[in-house]
N, C-alpha and C positions, 0 to 999 in steps of 0.2 A: 743102749739107753734110748728110751723113747723121747720124742720131742713133744712137749706139752704146749699147746697154743690155745689162745682164746680168740674167737672171731666175732666181730661186730659188723653188721651190714646195715647200711642206710641207703634207701632208694630215693632217687629224684629224677625229674624229667628235664632234658635239655632239648628244647624244641619238641619235635615229635619222637625223639629217641629217649628211651628209659635207661638211665645209668644207675650204677650201684657204686657207692663208696664203701670200701672194705678196709677195716682196721684189724690188723693181726697183732695181738699182744703175746709176747713170749717171756715167761718168767725164766731168767737165765742165771740162777745162782750156781756158780762154779761149773759153767757149761761151755767153756771155751773149746773143748774138744768136740762138741756136738753142734755148735751154733751154725757153722757153715753148712752142714748137712740139712739142718732145719730150714735155713734160708733158701737153699737149693730146692727143697721140697715145695716151698711156697712159690718160688719163681717158675716152676714147670707146670703150674696149674693152668687149665684152659681158660679160666675167667681172667680177662685182662683189663677189667675196668680200673678205676682209680683205687690203688692199693697202698696203704700206709702200714709200715711195720714198726712196732715199738718193742724194744728190748729192755726189760726191766731187771736190773741186778741189785740185790740188797747187800752184796759183798764189795766193799771198797777196794779189795785186792784184785778183783776181776778186771781185766783189760780187754775191751772189745773194740779198740781203735783199729784193728785189722779189718773190721767188717766194712 
Protein backbone atom coordinates (compact mmCIF):
# COMPACT_ATOMS: atom_id res chain seq x y z
CA UNK A 1 0.00 0.00 0.00
CA UNK A 2 1.31 3.43 -0.83
CA UNK A 3 1.49 6.28 1.65
CA UNK A 4 -0.39 9.31 0.39
CA UNK A 5 0.78 12.61 1.84
CA UNK A 6 0.19 16.30 1.25
CA UNK A 7 3.07 18.73 1.78
CA UNK A 8 2.79 22.46 2.45
CA UNK A 9 5.96 24.60 2.55
CA UNK A 10 6.24 28.10 3.99
CA UNK A 11 9.52 30.04 3.80
CA UNK A 12 10.72 32.67 6.27
CA UNK A 13 13.97 34.30 7.28
CA UNK A 14 15.61 34.09 10.71
CA UNK A 15 18.37 36.68 10.73
CA UNK A 16 20.47 35.93 7.65
CA UNK A 17 19.31 32.33 7.49
CA UNK A 18 16.39 31.29 5.28
CA UNK A 19 14.22 28.66 6.96
CA UNK A 20 11.30 26.56 5.75
CA UNK A 21 8.35 25.40 7.77
CA UNK A 22 7.02 22.16 6.35
CA UNK A 23 3.65 20.67 7.19
CA UNK A 24 2.96 17.09 6.11
CA UNK A 25 -0.67 15.99 6.06
CA UNK A 26 -1.42 12.26 6.06
CA UNK A 27 -4.95 10.99 5.40
CA UNK A 28 -4.95 7.81 7.48
CA UNK A 29 -8.30 6.04 7.17
CA UNK A 30 -7.71 2.47 8.37
CA UNK A 31 -3.94 2.82 7.91
CA UNK A 32 -2.59 1.50 11.23
CA UNK A 33 -0.57 -1.14 9.40
CA UNK A 34 1.18 1.45 7.23
CA UNK A 35 1.45 4.63 9.28
CA UNK A 36 4.78 3.71 10.92
CA UNK A 37 6.40 3.15 7.50
CA UNK A 38 4.97 6.43 6.27
CA UNK A 39 6.33 8.36 9.27
CA UNK A 40 9.71 6.63 8.90
CA UNK A 41 9.83 7.77 5.29
CA UNK A 42 9.28 11.37 6.37
CA UNK A 43 11.86 11.11 9.14
CA UNK A 44 14.75 10.00 6.87
CA UNK A 45 14.43 12.96 4.49
CA UNK A 46 17.50 15.18 4.20
CA UNK A 47 15.58 18.41 4.80
CA UNK A 48 15.61 18.95 8.56
CA UNK A 49 13.90 22.34 8.87
CA UNK A 50 10.81 22.85 11.04
CA UNK A 51 8.55 19.88 10.18
CA UNK A 52 5.02 19.30 11.51
CA UNK A 53 3.08 16.12 10.76
CA UNK A 54 -0.72 15.97 10.87
CA UNK A 55 -2.44 12.58 10.78
CA UNK A 56 -6.12 12.88 9.84
CA UNK A 57 -8.42 9.92 10.32
CA UNK A 58 -12.16 9.96 9.62
CA UNK A 59 -12.67 6.58 11.25
CA UNK A 60 -13.45 6.78 14.99
CA UNK A 61 -12.36 3.13 15.38
CA UNK A 62 -8.78 3.88 14.25
CA UNK A 63 -6.30 4.16 17.14
CA UNK A 64 -3.06 6.00 16.45
CA UNK A 65 -2.04 6.44 20.10
CA UNK A 66 1.01 4.23 19.42
CA UNK A 67 2.53 6.93 17.16
